C-alpha positions, 0 to 999 in steps of 0.5 A: 296900098290901103295900108300905106295910104290909110284909106280904102282904094279901088282899082282904076280902069285898065291894066296900068293901075293894077300892075303899078299898084301890085308892083309898088305896094306888094313888092317895093313897099315890102322889101327888107332893109327899110321900115315904112317910116324910112320909106315915108321920109324918103318919099316925102323928101323926094316929093317935096324936092320935085314939086309932087304936092299932089301926092304929098297931100296923100302921104303926109296925112297917111304918115300921121294916121299910120303913126309912121311919123308924128307931128314933130317929126313932120315939122322937123322934116319940113324945116330940114327940107326948106334948106335942101329943097328950097324955101318955097317947097319946104314952106308948102310942106310945112303948111300941109303938115300943119293942116294935116295935124289940125285935121287929125285932131 
């Protein structure tokens, strides 16, 4: 989970967090067939299309800091998603990308 998100994570309370994190990050993110870059693109597209802006605020900076996606790739994803996920959702992503790029500098 720390590798995917790019910052230290602590366990949440109860079994839900541990079971979810163990399954998602130990198994799903490590399956063969897709690179982390592929997974990030899929996830960013899904989150943009479904209004998951809260998780996008974690995924976009993590994609930049891990090197899975650079600023240009994220900008192109935002342009592409504007036309498939809708202009408001794609515009929110574009704004988040620019904020994340500026913060990374």
